PDB file of N, H, CA, C and O in Angstrom:
ATOM      1  N   MET A   1       1.018 -22.355  -8.686  1.00  0.00           N
ATOM      2  CA  MET A   1       1.572 -21.147  -9.278  1.00  0.00           C
ATOM      3  C   MET A   1       2.917 -20.811  -8.638  1.00  0.00           C
ATOM      4  O   MET A   1       3.960 -20.945  -9.278  1.00  0.00           O
ATOM      5  N   TYR A   2       2.897 -20.378  -7.382  1.00  0.00           N
ATOM      6  H   TYR A   2       2.049 -20.269  -6.862  1.00  0.00           H
ATOM      7  CA  TYR A   2       4.152 -20.135  -6.673  1.00  0.00           C
ATOM      8  C   TYR A   2       4.285 -21.181  -5.578  1.00  0.00           C
ATOM      9  O   TYR A   2       3.295 -21.775  -5.152  1.00  0.00           O
ATOM     10  N   LYS A   3       5.502 -21.403  -5.129  1.00  0.00           N
ATOM     11  H   LYS A   3       6.306 -20.921  -5.475  1.00  0.00           H
ATOM     12  CA  LYS A   3       5.686 -22.247  -3.954  1.00  0.00           C
ATOM     13  C   LYS A   3       5.558 -21.350  -2.735  1.00  0.00           C
ATOM     14  O   LYS A   3       6.208 -20.309  -2.642  1.00  0.00           O
ATOM     15  N   LYS A   4       4.718 -21.766  -1.809  1.00  0.00           N
ATOM     16  H   LYS A   4       4.191 -22.612  -1.885  1.00  0.00           H
ATOM     17  CA  LYS A   4       4.501 -20.953  -0.625  1.00  0.00           C
ATOM     18  C   LYS A   4       5.578 -21.296   0.398  1.00  0.00           C
ATOM     19  O   LYS A   4       5.774 -22.461   0.741  1.00  0.00           O
ATOM     20  N   LYS A   5       6.261 -20.284   0.871  1.00  0.00           N
ATOM     21  H   LYS A   5       6.102 -19.337   0.592  1.00  0.00           H
ATOM     22  CA  LYS A   5       7.343 -20.485   1.833  1.00  0.00           C
ATOM     23  C   LYS A   5       6.895 -19.903   3.167  1.00  0.00           C
ATOM     24  O   LYS A   5       6.766 -18.687   3.307  1.00  0.00           O
ATOM     25  N   GLU A   6       6.662 -20.760   4.131  1.00  0.00           N
ATOM     26  H   GLU A   6       6.766 -21.748   4.016  1.00  0.00           H
ATOM     27  CA  GLU A   6       6.199 -20.301   5.442  1.00  0.00           C
ATOM     28  C   GLU A   6       7.376 -19.869   6.302  1.00  0.00           C
ATOM     29  O   GLU A   6       8.326 -20.627   6.499  1.00  0.00           O
ATOM     30  N   VAL A   7       7.305 -18.656   6.808  1.00  0.00           N
ATOM     31  H   VAL A   7       6.533 -18.041   6.649  1.00  0.00           H
ATOM     32  CA  VAL A   7       8.326 -18.157   7.727  1.00  0.00           C
ATOM     33  C   VAL A   7       7.703 -18.136   9.115  1.00  0.00           C
ATOM     34  O   VAL A   7       6.709 -17.441   9.327  1.00  0.00           O
ATOM     35  N   PRO A   8       8.258 -18.873  10.058  1.00  0.00           N
ATOM     36  CA  PRO A   8       7.616 -18.977  11.375  1.00  0.00           C
ATOM     37  C   PRO A   8       7.568 -17.666  12.162  1.00  0.00           C
ATOM     38  O   PRO A   8       6.729 -17.511  13.049  1.00  0.00           O
ATOM     39  N   THR A   9       8.465 -16.717  11.842  1.00  0.00           N
ATOM     40  H   THR A   9       9.146 -16.844  11.121  1.00  0.00           H
ATOM     41  CA  THR A   9       8.489 -15.472  12.611  1.00  0.00           C
ATOM     42  C   THR A   9       7.488 -14.441  12.096  1.00  0.00           C
ATOM     43  O   THR A   9       7.367 -13.357  12.667  1.00  0.00           O
ATOM     44  N   GLN A  10       6.771 -14.772  11.022  1.00  0.00           N
ATOM     45  H   GLN A  10       6.870 -15.653  10.559  1.00  0.00           H
ATOM     46  CA  GLN A  10       5.802 -13.826  10.462  1.00  0.00           C
ATOM     47  C   GLN A  10       4.615 -13.643  11.402  1.00  0.00           C
ATOM     48  O   GLN A  10       4.106 -14.608  11.972  1.00  0.00           O
ATOM     49  N   SER A  11       4.184 -12.398  11.555  1.00  0.00           N
ATOM     50  H   SER A  11       4.598 -11.614  11.092  1.00  0.00           H
ATOM     51  CA  SER A  11       2.997 -12.148  12.364  1.00  0.00           C
ATOM     52  C   SER A  11       1.755 -12.385  11.513  1.00  0.00           C
ATOM     53  O   SER A  11       1.839 -12.483  10.289  1.00  0.00           O
ATOM     54  N   ILE A  12       0.609 -12.477  12.167  1.00  0.00           N
ATOM     55  H   ILE A  12       0.541 -12.398  13.161  1.00  0.00           H
ATOM     56  CA  ILE A  12      -0.647 -12.708  11.445  1.00  0.00           C
ATOM     57  C   ILE A  12      -0.936 -11.540  10.514  1.00  0.00           C
ATOM     58  O   ILE A  12      -1.377 -11.740   9.382  1.00  0.00           O
ATOM     59  N   GLY A  13      -0.690 -10.311  10.987  1.00  0.00           N
ATOM     60  H   GLY A  13      -0.333 -10.148  11.907  1.00  0.00           H
ATOM     61  CA  GLY A  13      -0.932  -9.128  10.159  1.00  0.00           C
ATOM     62  C   GLY A  13      -0.108  -9.148   8.888  1.00  0.00           C
ATOM     63  O   GLY A  13      -0.591  -8.779   7.817  1.00  0.00           O
ATOM     64  N   THR A  14       1.150  -9.584   9.010  1.00  0.00           N
ATOM     65  H   THR A  14       1.542  -9.883   9.880  1.00  0.00           H
ATOM     66  CA  THR A  14       2.008  -9.657   7.825  1.00  0.00           C
ATOM     67  C   THR A  14       1.464 -10.680   6.849  1.00  0.00           C
ATOM     68  O   THR A  14       1.441 -10.444   5.641  1.00  0.00           O
ATOM     69  N   ARG A  15       1.023 -11.828   7.376  1.00  0.00           N
ATOM     70  H   ARG A  15       1.042 -12.020   8.357  1.00  0.00           H
ATOM     71  CA  ARG A  15       0.473 -12.868   6.496  1.00  0.00           C
ATOM     72  C   ARG A  15      -0.758 -12.361   5.759  1.00  0.00           C
ATOM     73  O   ARG A  15      -0.912 -12.591   4.559  1.00  0.00           O
ATOM     74  N   ILE A  16      -1.639 -11.667   6.488  1.00  0.00           N
ATOM     75  H   ILE A  16      -1.513 -11.481   7.463  1.00  0.00           H
ATOM     76  CA  ILE A  16      -2.850 -11.124   5.865  1.00  0.00           C
ATOM     77  C   ILE A  16      -2.461 -10.107   4.796  1.00  0.00           C
ATOM     78  O   ILE A  16      -3.025 -10.097   3.702  1.00  0.00           O
ATOM     79  N   GLY A  17      -1.481  -9.243   5.125  1.00  0.00           N
ATOM     80  H   GLY A  17      -1.023  -9.252   6.014  1.00  0.00           H
ATOM     81  CA  GLY A  17      -1.031  -8.241   4.159  1.00  0.00           C
ATOM     82  C   GLY A  17      -0.490  -8.879   2.901  1.00  0.00           C
ATOM     83  O   GLY A  17      -0.802  -8.441   1.794  1.00  0.00           O
ATOM     84  N   PHE A  18       0.329  -9.925   3.065  1.00  0.00           N
ATOM     85  H   PHE A  18       0.583 -10.281   3.964  1.00  0.00           H
ATOM     86  CA  PHE A  18       0.912 -10.577   1.890  1.00  0.00           C
ATOM     87  C   PHE A  18      -0.151 -11.291   1.068  1.00  0.00           C
ATOM     88  O   PHE A  18      -0.097 -11.274  -0.162  1.00  0.00           O
ATOM     89  N   SER A  19      -1.125 -11.923   1.738  1.00  0.00           N
ATOM     90  H   SER A  19      -1.170 -11.937   2.737  1.00  0.00           H
ATOM     91  CA  SER A  19      -2.167 -12.614   0.980  1.00  0.00           C
ATOM     92  C   SER A  19      -3.035 -11.604   0.230  1.00  0.00           C
ATOM     93  O   SER A  19      -3.475 -11.872  -0.888  1.00  0.00           O
ATOM     94  N   LEU A  20      -3.286 -10.429   0.853  1.00  0.00           N
ATOM     95  H   LEU A  20      -2.929 -10.212   1.762  1.00  0.00           H
ATOM     96  CA  LEU A  20      -4.027  -9.371   0.159  1.00  0.00           C
ATOM     97  C   LEU A  20      -3.259  -8.889  -1.063  1.00  0.00           C
ATOM     98  O   LEU A  20      -3.832  -8.711  -2.137  1.00  0.00           O
ATOM     99  N   LEU A  21      -1.939  -8.677  -0.888  1.00  0.00           N
ATOM    100  H   LEU A  21      -1.473  -8.821  -0.015  1.00  0.00           H
ATOM    101  CA  LEU A  21      -1.118  -8.228  -2.013  1.00  0.00           C
ATOM    102  C   LEU A  21      -1.133  -9.251  -3.132  1.00  0.00           C
ATOM    103  O   LEU A  21      -1.242  -8.891  -4.304  1.00  0.00           O
ATOM    104  N   LYS A  22      -1.025 -10.534  -2.776  1.00  0.00           N
ATOM    105  H   LYS A  22      -0.936 -10.826  -1.824  1.00  0.00           H
ATOM    106  CA  LYS A  22      -1.002 -11.588  -3.783  1.00  0.00           C
ATOM    107  C   LYS A  22      -2.323 -11.602  -4.552  1.00  0.00           C
ATOM    108  O   LYS A  22      -2.329 -11.703  -5.779  1.00  0.00           O
ATOM    109  N   SER A  23      -3.450 -11.500  -3.826  1.00  0.00           N
ATOM    110  H   SER A  23      -3.445 -11.418  -2.829  1.00  0.00           H
ATOM    111  CA  SER A  23      -4.742 -11.511  -4.517  1.00  0.00           C
ATOM    112  C   SER A  23      -4.898 -10.264  -5.380  1.00  0.00           C
ATOM    113  O   SER A  23      -5.515 -10.315  -6.444  1.00  0.00           O
ATOM    114  N   TYR A  24      -4.336  -9.135  -4.919  1.00  0.00           N
ATOM    115  H   TYR A  24      -3.835  -9.094  -4.054  1.00  0.00           H
ATOM    116  CA  TYR A  24      -4.385  -7.899  -5.702  1.00  0.00           C
ATOM    117  C   TYR A  24      -3.624  -8.073  -7.009  1.00  0.00           C
ATOM    118  O   TYR A  24      -4.115  -7.690  -8.071  1.00  0.00           O
ATOM    119  N   PHE A  25      -2.412  -8.656  -6.934  1.00  0.00           N
ATOM    120  H   PHE A  25      -2.014  -8.966  -6.072  1.00  0.00           H
ATOM    121  CA  PHE A  25      -1.614  -8.808  -8.145  1.00  0.00           C
ATOM    122  C   PHE A  25      -2.172  -9.890  -9.059  1.00  0.00           C
ATOM    123  O   PHE A  25      -1.971  -9.836 -10.272  1.00  0.00           O
ATOM    124  N   ASP A  26      -2.875 -10.880  -8.490  1.00  0.00           N
ATOM    125  H   ASP A  26      -3.038 -10.924  -7.505  1.00  0.00           H
ATOM    126  CA  ASP A  26      -3.499 -11.899  -9.330  1.00  0.00           C
ATOM    127  C   ASP A  26      -4.663 -11.314 -10.121  1.00  0.00           C
ATOM    128  O   ASP A  26      -4.987 -11.804 -11.203  1.00  0.00           O
ATOM    129  N   MET A  27      -5.300 -10.258  -9.581  1.00  0.00           N
ATOM    130  H   MET A  27      -5.037  -9.860  -8.702  1.00  0.00           H
ATOM    131  CA  MET A  27      -6.441  -9.656 -10.271  1.00  0.00           C
ATOM    132  C   MET A  27      -6.015  -8.725 -11.404  1.00  0.00           C
ATOM    133  O   MET A  27      -6.811  -8.432 -12.296  1.00  0.00           O
ATOM    134  N   ILE A  28      -4.762  -8.256 -11.375  1.00  0.00           N
ATOM    135  H   ILE A  28      -4.116  -8.494 -10.650  1.00  0.00           H
ATOM    136  CA  ILE A  28      -4.297  -7.344 -12.416  1.00  0.00           C
ATOM    137  C   ILE A  28      -4.036  -8.139 -13.690  1.00  0.00           C
ATOM    138  O   ILE A  28      -3.284  -9.113 -13.653  1.00  0.00           O
ATOM    139  N   PRO A  29      -4.634  -7.753 -14.817  1.00  0.00           N
ATOM    140  CA  PRO A  29      -4.399  -8.484 -16.062  1.00  0.00           C
ATOM    141  C   PRO A  29      -2.964  -8.300 -16.546  1.00  0.00           C
ATOM    142  O   PRO A  29      -2.309  -7.306 -16.233  1.00  0.00           O
ATOM    143  N   HIS A  30      -2.497  -9.261 -17.302  1.00  0.00           N
ATOM    144  H   HIS A  30      -3.029 -10.069 -17.557  1.00  0.00           H
ATOM    145  CA  HIS A  30      -1.126  -9.239 -17.796  1.00  0.00           C
ATOM    146  C   HIS A  30      -0.944  -8.105 -18.803  1.00  0.00           C
ATOM    147  O   HIS A  30      -1.860  -7.800 -19.567  1.00  0.00           O
ATOM    148  N   GLU A  31       0.238  -7.478 -18.808  1.00  0.00           N
ATOM    149  H   GLU A  31       0.983  -7.726 -18.188  1.00  0.00           H
ATOM    150  CA  GLU A  31       0.522  -6.345 -19.700  1.00  0.00           C
ATOM    151  C   GLU A  31       0.296  -6.701 -21.168  1.00  0.00           C
ATOM    152  O   GLU A  31      -0.273  -5.906 -21.917  1.00  0.00           O
ATOM    153  N   GLY A  32       0.736  -7.884 -21.582  1.00  0.00           N
ATOM    154  H   GLY A  32       1.198  -8.530 -20.974  1.00  0.00           H
ATOM    155  CA  GLY A  32       0.573  -8.305 -22.973  1.00  0.00           C
ATOM    156  C   GLY A  32      -0.897  -8.356 -23.361  1.00  0.00           C
ATOM    157  O   GLY A  32      -1.275  -7.971 -24.467  1.00  0.00           O
ATOM    158  N   LEU A  33      -1.721  -8.836 -22.437  1.00  0.00           N
ATOM    159  H   LEU A  33      -1.415  -9.149 -21.537  1.00  0.00           H
ATOM    160  CA  LEU A  33      -3.161  -8.911 -22.683  1.00  0.00           C
ATOM    161  C   LEU A  33      -3.740  -7.514 -22.869  1.00  0.00           C
ATOM    162  O   LEU A  33      -4.560  -7.291 -23.760  1.00  0.00           O
ATOM    163  N   ILE A  34      -3.312  -6.570 -22.022  1.00  0.00           N
ATOM    164  H   ILE A  34      -2.646  -6.751 -21.298  1.00  0.00           H
ATOM    165  CA  ILE A  34      -3.797  -5.190 -22.135  1.00  0.00           C
ATOM    166  C   ILE A  34      -3.408  -4.612 -23.497  1.00  0.00           C
ATOM    167  O   ILE A  34      -4.221  -3.966 -24.158  1.00  0.00           O
ATOM    168  N   LYS A  35      -2.156  -4.849 -23.912  1.00  0.00           N
ATOM    169  H   LYS A  35      -1.495  -5.374 -23.375  1.00  0.00           H
ATOM    170  CA  LYS A  35      -1.698  -4.317 -25.199  1.00  0.00           C
ATOM    171  C   LYS A  35      -2.510  -4.899 -26.347  1.00  0.00           C
ATOM    172  O   LYS A  35      -2.911  -4.179 -27.261  1.00  0.00           O
ATOM    173  N   ARG A  36      -2.751  -6.208 -26.296  1.00  0.00           N
ATOM    174  H   ARG A  36      -2.426  -6.793 -25.553  1.00  0.00           H
ATOM    175  CA  ARG A  36      -3.520  -6.843 -27.368  1.00  0.00           C
ATOM    176  C   ARG A  36      -4.936  -6.284 -27.426  1.00  0.00           C
ATOM    177  O   ARG A  36      -5.465  -6.022 -28.506  1.00  0.00           O
ATOM    178  N   LEU A  37      -5.546  -6.102 -26.259  1.00  0.00           N
ATOM    179  H   LEU A  37      -5.116  -6.314 -25.381  1.00  0.00           H
ATOM    180  CA  LEU A  37      -6.903  -5.564 -26.225  1.00  0.00           C
ATOM    181  C   LEU A  37      -6.939  -4.139 -26.765  1.00  0.00           C
ATOM    182  O   LEU A  37      -7.856  -3.776 -27.502  1.00  0.00           O
ATOM    183  N   SER A  38      -5.942  -3.330 -26.400  1.00  0.00           N
ATOM    184  H   SER A  38      -5.197  -3.625 -25.802  1.00  0.00           H
ATOM    185  CA  SER A  38      -5.945  -1.941 -26.849  1.00  0.00           C
ATOM    186  C   SER A  38      -5.672  -1.846 -28.346  1.00  0.00           C
ATOM    187  O   SER A  38      -6.094  -0.886 -28.990  1.00  0.00           O
ATOM    188  N   GLU A  39      -4.964  -2.838 -28.911  1.00  0.00           N
ATOM    189  H   GLU A  39      -4.621  -3.618 -28.387  1.00  0.00           H
ATOM    190  CA  GLU A  39      -4.755  -2.832 -30.360  1.00  0.00           C
ATOM    191  C   GLU A  39      -6.057  -3.158 -31.084  1.00  0.00           C
ATOM    192  O   GLU A  39      -6.329  -2.615 -32.155  1.00  0.00           O
ATOM    193  N   LYS A  40      -6.861  -4.045 -30.497  1.00  0.00           N
ATOM    194  H   LYS A  40      -6.640  -4.485 -29.627  1.00  0.00           H
ATOM    195  CA  LYS A  40      -8.092  -4.476 -31.159  1.00  0.00           C
ATOM    196  C   LYS A  40      -9.120  -3.356 -31.223  1.00  0.00           C
ATOM    197  O   LYS A  40      -9.766  -3.161 -32.253  1.00  0.00           O
ATOM    198  N   ARG A  41      -9.276  -2.611 -30.113  1.00  0.00           N
ATOM    199  H   ARG A  41      -8.751  -2.770 -29.277  1.00  0.00           H
ATOM    200  CA  ARG A  41     -10.255  -1.521 -30.133  1.00  0.00           C
ATOM    201  C   ARG A  41      -9.603  -0.229 -29.695  1.00  0.00           C
ATOM    202  O   ARG A  41      -8.417  -0.213 -29.366  1.00  0.00           O
ATOM    203  N   GLY A  42     -10.353   0.843 -29.687  1.00  0.00           N
ATOM    204  H   GLY A  42     -11.316   0.830 -29.955  1.00  0.00           H
ATOM    205  CA  GLY A  42      -9.795   2.161 -29.401  1.00  0.00           C
ATOM    206  C   GLY A  42      -9.181   2.256 -28.017  1.00  0.00           C
ATOM    207  O   GLY A  42      -9.588   1.553 -27.092  1.00  0.00           O
ATOM    208  N   SER A  43      -8.202   3.129 -27.888  1.00  0.00           N
ATOM    209  H   SER A  43      -7.871   3.700 -28.639  1.00  0.00           H
ATOM    210  CA  SER A  43      -7.521   3.270 -26.597  1.00  0.00           C
ATOM    211  C   SER A  43      -8.432   3.942 -25.565  1.00  0.00           C
ATOM    212  O   SER A  43      -8.255   3.732 -24.365  1.00  0.00           O
ATOM    213  N   ASP A  44      -9.406   4.746 -26.012  1.00  0.00           N
ATOM    214  H   ASP A  44      -9.551   4.916 -26.987  1.00  0.00           H
ATOM    215  CA  ASP A  44     -10.328   5.394 -25.071  1.00  0.00           C
ATOM    216  C   ASP A  44     -11.120   4.352 -24.289  1.00  0.00           C
ATOM    217  O   ASP A  44     -11.258   4.433 -23.068  1.00  0.00           O
ATOM    218  N   ALA A  45     -11.636   3.368 -25.030  1.00  0.00           N
ATOM    219  H   ALA A  45     -11.524   3.302 -26.021  1.00  0.00           H
ATOM    220  CA  ALA A  45     -12.394   2.307 -24.371  1.00  0.00           C
ATOM    221  C   ALA A  45     -11.498   1.557 -23.394  1.00  0.00           C
ATOM    222  O   ALA A  45     -11.942   1.163 -22.315  1.00  0.00           O
ATOM    223  N   GLU A  46     -10.248   1.361 -23.768  1.00  0.00           N
ATOM    224  H   GLU A  46      -9.887   1.682 -24.644  1.00  0.00           H
ATOM    225  CA  GLU A  46      -9.314   0.642 -22.896  1.00  0.00           C
ATOM    226  C   GLU A  46      -9.046   1.428 -21.614  1.00  0.00           C
ATOM    227  O   GLU A  46      -8.973   0.853 -20.529  1.00  0.00           O
ATOM    228  N   HIS A  47      -8.897   2.757 -21.749  1.00  0.00           N
ATOM    229  H   HIS A  47      -8.956   3.224 -22.631  1.00  0.00           H
ATOM    230  CA  HIS A  47      -8.664   3.575 -20.559  1.00  0.00           C
ATOM    231  C   HIS A  47      -9.864   3.514 -19.626  1.00  0.00           C
ATOM    232  O   HIS A  47      -9.708   3.417 -18.409  1.00  0.00           O
ATOM    233  N   ARG A  48     -11.075   3.572 -20.208  1.00  0.00           N
ATOM    234  H   ARG A  48     -11.202   3.650 -21.196  1.00  0.00           H
ATOM    235  CA  ARG A  48     -12.275   3.475 -19.378  1.00  0.00           C
ATOM    236  C   ARG A  48     -12.303   2.130 -18.661  1.00  0.00           C
ATOM    237  O   ARG A  48     -12.635   2.046 -17.479  1.00  0.00           O
ATOM    238  N   ASN A  49     -11.948   1.077 -19.402  1.00  0.00           N
ATOM    239  H   ASN A  49     -11.678   1.146 -20.362  1.00  0.00           H
ATOM    240  CA  ASN A  49     -11.937  -0.265 -18.829  1.00  0.00           C
ATOM    241  C   ASN A  49     -10.939  -0.365 -17.683  1.00  0.00           C
ATOM    242  O   ASN A  49     -11.240  -0.939 -16.637  1.00  0.00           O
ATOM    243  N   GLN A  50      -9.747   0.199 -17.886  1.00  0.00           N
ATOM    244  H   GLN A  50      -9.502   0.666 -18.735  1.00  0.00           H
ATOM    245  CA  GLN A  50      -8.718   0.146 -16.844  1.00  0.00           C
ATOM    246  C   GLN A  50      -9.167   0.908 -15.607  1.00  0.00           C
ATOM    247  O   GLN A  50      -8.954   0.457 -14.482  1.00  0.00           O
ATOM    248  N   ASP A  51      -9.798   2.078 -15.819  1.00  0.00           N
ATOM    249  H   ASP A  51      -9.972   2.445 -16.733  1.00  0.00           H
ATOM    250  CA  ASP A  51     -10.287   2.851 -14.679  1.00  0.00           C
ATOM    251  C   ASP A  51     -11.324   2.058 -13.897  1.00  0.00           C
ATOM    252  O   ASP A  51     -11.315   2.045 -12.666  1.00  0.00           O
ATOM    253  N   LYS A  52     -12.230   1.388 -14.636  1.00  0.00           N
ATOM    254  H   LYS A  52     -12.238   1.398 -15.636  1.00  0.00           H
ATOM    255  CA  LYS A  52     -13.260   0.598 -13.976  1.00  0.00           C
ATOM    256  C   LYS A  52     -12.614  -0.546 -13.193  1.00  0.00           C
ATOM    257  O   LYS A  52     -13.013  -0.836 -12.065  1.00  0.00           O
ATOM    258  N   LYS A  53     -11.616  -1.193 -13.797  1.00  0.00           N
ATOM    259  H   LYS A  53     -11.292  -0.957 -14.713  1.00  0.00           H
ATOM    260  CA  LYS A  53     -10.941  -2.309 -13.132  1.00  0.00           C
ATOM    261  C   LYS A  53     -10.195  -1.829 -11.884  1.00  0.00           C
ATOM    262  O   LYS A  53     -10.206  -2.501 -10.853  1.00  0.00           O
ATOM    263  N   LYS A  54      -9.541  -0.650 -11.985  1.00  0.00           N
ATOM    264  H   LYS A  54      -9.532  -0.104 -12.822  1.00  0.00           H
ATOM    265  CA  LYS A  54      -8.838  -0.102 -10.822  1.00  0.00           C
ATOM    266  C   LYS A  54      -9.825   0.184  -9.699  1.00  0.00           C
ATOM    267  O   LYS A  54      -9.544  -0.083  -8.530  1.00  0.00           O
ATOM    268  N   LYS A  55     -10.994   0.732 -10.064  1.00  0.00           N
ATOM    269  H   LYS A  55     -11.223   0.948 -11.013  1.00  0.00           H
ATOM    270  CA  LYS A  55     -12.005   1.041  -9.063  1.00  0.00           C
ATOM    271  C   LYS A  55     -12.488  -0.241  -8.384  1.00  0.00           C
ATOM    272  O   LYS A  55     -12.670  -0.277  -7.167  1.00  0.00           O
ATOM    273  N   GLU A  56     -12.697  -1.306  -9.191  1.00  0.00           N
ATOM    274  H   GLU A  56     -12.549  -1.277 -10.180  1.00  0.00           H
ATOM    275  CA  GLU A  56     -13.141  -2.583  -8.635  1.00  0.00           C
ATOM    276  C   GLU A  56     -12.103  -3.139  -7.672  1.00  0.00           C
ATOM    277  O   GLU A  56     -12.448  -3.627  -6.596  1.00  0.00           O
ATOM    278  N   ILE A  57     -10.833  -3.067  -8.058  1.00  0.00           N
ATOM    279  H   ILE A  57     -10.553  -2.671  -8.932  1.00  0.00           H
ATOM    280  CA  ILE A  57      -9.759  -3.587  -7.205  1.00  0.00           C
ATOM    281  C   ILE A  57      -9.693  -2.788  -5.910  1.00  0.00           C
ATOM    282  O   ILE A  57      -9.559  -3.360  -4.828  1.00  0.00           O
ATOM    283  N   ARG A  58      -9.790  -1.454  -6.024  1.00  0.00           N
ATOM    284  H   ARG A  58      -9.899  -0.990  -6.903  1.00  0.00           H
ATOM    285  CA  ARG A  58      -9.737  -0.600  -4.834  1.00  0.00           C
ATOM    286  C   ARG A  58     -10.889  -0.947  -3.890  1.00  0.00           C
ATOM    287  O   ARG A  58     -10.685  -1.089  -2.684  1.00  0.00           O
ATOM    288  N   ASN A  59     -12.106  -1.085  -4.441  1.00  0.00           N
ATOM    289  H   ASN A  59     -12.272  -0.969  -5.420  1.00  0.00           H
ATOM    290  CA  ASN A  59     -13.261  -1.420  -3.610  1.00  0.00           C
ATOM    291  C   ASN A  59     -13.075  -2.775  -2.944  1.00  0.00           C
ATOM    292  O   ASN A  59     -13.385  -2.941  -1.764  1.00  0.00           O
ATOM    293  N   PHE A  60     -12.563  -3.752  -3.709  1.00  0.00           N
ATOM    294  H   PHE A  60     -12.311  -3.617  -4.668  1.00  0.00           H
ATOM    295  CA  PHE A  60     -12.330  -5.091  -3.179  1.00  0.00           C
ATOM    296  C   PHE A  60     -11.365  -5.038  -1.997  1.00  0.00           C
ATOM    297  O   PHE A  60     -11.607  -5.652  -0.957  1.00  0.00           O
ATOM    298  N   LEU A  61     -10.261  -4.294  -2.170  1.00  0.00           N
ATOM    299  H   LEU A  61     -10.064  -3.796  -3.015  1.00  0.00           H
ATOM    300  CA  LEU A  61      -9.259  -4.202  -1.103  1.00  0.00           C
ATOM    301  C   LEU A  61      -9.839  -3.527   0.131  1.00  0.00           C
ATOM    302  O   LEU A  61      -9.622  -3.993   1.250  1.00  0.00           O
ATOM    303  N   PHE A  62     -10.585  -2.418  -0.060  1.00  0.00           N
ATOM    304  H   PHE A  62     -10.762  -2.039  -0.969  1.00  0.00           H
ATOM    305  CA  PHE A  62     -11.145  -1.712   1.086  1.00  0.00           C
ATOM    306  C   PHE A  62     -12.151  -2.583   1.828  1.00  0.00           C
ATOM    307  O   PHE A  62     -12.199  -2.564   3.058  1.00  0.00           O
ATOM    308  N   GLN A  63     -12.961  -3.352   1.087  1.00  0.00           N
ATOM    309  H   GLN A  63     -12.923  -3.368   0.087  1.00  0.00           H
ATOM    310  CA  GLN A  63     -13.944  -4.214   1.734  1.00  0.00           C
ATOM    311  C   GLN A  63     -13.259  -5.274   2.586  1.00  0.00           C
ATOM    312  O   GLN A  63     -13.748  -5.616   3.663  1.00  0.00           O
ATOM    313  N   HIS A  64     -12.131  -5.794   2.111  1.00  0.00           N
ATOM    314  H   HIS A  64     -11.734  -5.516   1.236  1.00  0.00           H
ATOM    315  CA  HIS A  64     -11.480  -6.876   2.841  1.00  0.00           C
ATOM    316  C   HIS A  64     -10.579  -6.377   3.962  1.00  0.00           C
ATOM    317  O   HIS A  64     -10.291  -7.116   4.904  1.00  0.00           O
ATOM    318  N   ILE A  65     -10.127  -5.116   3.867  1.00  0.00           N
ATOM    319  H   ILE A  65     -10.360  -4.516   3.102  1.00  0.00           H
ATOM    320  CA  ILE A  65      -9.282  -4.585   4.940  1.00  0.00           C
ATOM    321  C   ILE A  65     -10.138  -4.137   6.114  1.00  0.00           C
ATOM    322  O   ILE A  65      -9.820  -4.417   7.270  1.00  0.00           O
ATOM    323  N   ILE A  66     -11.234  -3.435   5.806  1.00  0.00           N
ATOM    324  H   ILE A  66     -11.493  -3.207   4.867  1.00  0.00           H
ATOM    325  CA  ILE A  66     -12.096  -2.886   6.870  1.00  0.00           C
ATOM    326  C   ILE A  66     -13.084  -3.939   7.348  1.00  0.00           C
ATOM    327  O   ILE A  66     -13.891  -3.669   8.238  1.00  0.00           O
TER     328      ILE A  66
END
């Protein structure tokens, strides 16, 4: 997907932070996909779905940070 560029001066905490951010952004669905889904069914269902997905992402991040 991306080319990983190792910087030797990076601390371990920075590396962990960047890998967490990368996994967070990989879990977010693409905007075009969201638009297509919301066109197919009602926007209310889509908002509920997005809220559930945000909650899942938040829980995932908290579990891996703590």
